[in-house]
Structures are given as C-alpha cells and as structure tokens.
C-alpha positions as a printed NumPy array, in Angstrom:
array([[ -9.872,  12.93 , 105.766],
       [-12.671,  10.707, 104.568],
       [-15.328,  13.228, 106.282],
       [-13.878,  15.87 , 104.562],
       [-14.158,  13.874, 101.074],
       [-18.127,  13.21 , 101.731],
       [-18.652,  16.753, 102.708],
       [-16.803,  18.566,  99.99 ],
       [-18.866,  16.327,  97.616],
       [-21.943,  17.093,  99.229],
       [-21.509,  20.757,  98.947],
       [-20.248,  20.512,  95.242],
       [-23.847,  18.714,  94.643],
       [-25.698,  21.144,  96.366],
       [-24.26 ,  23.825,  94.519],
       [-24.993,  22.08 ,  91.084],
       [-28.54 ,  21.711,  92.109],
       [-28.965,  25.209,  93.546],
       [-27.088,  27.366,  90.92 ],
       [-30.132,  27.147,  88.205],
       [-32.724,  28.042,  90.78 ],
       [-30.912,  30.843,  91.831],
       [-30.145,  32.303,  88.531],
       [-33.431,  31.987,  87.611],
       [-35.005,  33.636,  90.733],
       [-32.35 ,  36.407,  90.516],
       [-32.836,  37.414,  86.91 ],
       [-34.365,  40.821,  85.856],
       [-36.658,  39.452,  83.277],
       [-38.523,  37.529,  86.098],
       [-38.889,  40.368,  88.507],
       [-39.944,  42.61 ,  85.759],
       [-42.696,  40.286,  83.846],
       [-43.355,  38.294,  86.607],
       [-43.178,  34.508,  85.988],
       [-46.906,  33.613,  85.53 ],
       [-47.299,  36.305,  82.829],
       [-44.841,  34.768,  80.629],
       [-46.251,  32.603,  77.945],
       [-44.277,  30.594,  75.33 ],
       [-44.428,  30.758,  71.563],
       [-43.41 ,  28.41 ,  68.97 ],
       [-41.282,  29.571,  66.29 ],
       [-42.339,  29.566,  62.6  ],
       [-40.93 ,  26.915,  60.609],
       [-42.374,  27.023,  57.487],
       [-40.006,  25.515,  54.645],
       [-37.236,  25.09 ,  56.997],
       [-36.53 ,  21.57 ,  56.863],
       [-34.639,  20.466,  53.341],
       [-33.715,  17.138,  53.414],
       [-32.328,  15.301,  50.427],
       [-28.972,  16.614,  49.593],
       [-26.7  ,  19.247,  51.07 ],
       [-23.711,  18.55 ,  53.207],
       [-25.342,  15.759,  55.217],
       [-24.861,  13.314,  52.544],
       [-21.167,  14.211,  52.581],
       [-20.973,  14.146,  56.085],
       [-22.46 ,  10.426,  55.968],
       [-20.32 ,   9.361,  53.246],
       [-17.163,  10.405,  55.344],
       [-18.182,   8.778,  58.323],
       [-18.933,   5.583,  56.523],
       [-15.624,   5.583,  55.091],
       [-13.96 ,   6.019,  58.651],
       [-15.954,   3.274,  60.293],
       [-15.077,   0.739,  57.339],
       [-11.386,   2.041,  57.353],
       [-11.389,   1.17 ,  61.396],
       [-12.614,  -1.959,  60.74 ],
       [-10.096,  -2.887,  58.199],
       [ -7.215,  -1.422,  59.984],
       [ -8.688,  -3.324,  63.366],
       [ -8.805,  -6.744,  61.452],
       [ -5.992,  -6.512,  59.137],
       [ -3.166,  -7.317,  61.958],
       [ -1.877, -10.469,  60.634],
       [  1.542, -10.289,  62.648],
       [  1.305, -12.909,  65.33 ],
       [  4.907, -12.61 ,  66.261],
       [  5.926, -11.866,  69.982],
       [  6.78 ,  -8.436,  70.686],
       [  9.01 ,  -8.986,  73.738],
       [ 12.887, -10.069,  72.915]])
C-alpha cells in the first residue's frame, strides 16, 4: 500500500509538470506561426497609473480598522475564570 501511494504521488507530480509542456506543444497558434517567429511586444502604458486617490485609500482605511479591531478584540479578554465547571 505504501508503494501504491508513492507511485500515485509520482504520477500526479509528472502530470503536473508535463501538462503545460503538452498544452504549449499542441496549441494551434504554435503550429501556425512557429515558436521562433513570435516576438513579444510591450503594452502602451501612458497615463495608466493614477496614484493618490480612488478606492485604494478606502480599502487601506478599512484594512487598518480591521487590524486594529482584531488587536483590540484579542487583547481585550479579561475573563480569567475557568471555563470548566
């Protein structure tokens, strides 16, 4: 039974490793264009990053309030009595 678990784990690991390779080699785009002719091009990012406002500040304030609330709840337990009868 131990050998069965080990072999099952080995087969699962091999399938996880080989799945992306098989998907790339069988894709129609790779066959039509050829892997050596594909060139990567960057996207135009002019005026895309707008820091200083928006919902990011609201999310940060809510996250900070949640962290502070968790600390207060964790530290605020003054009931030192036994729980068992």
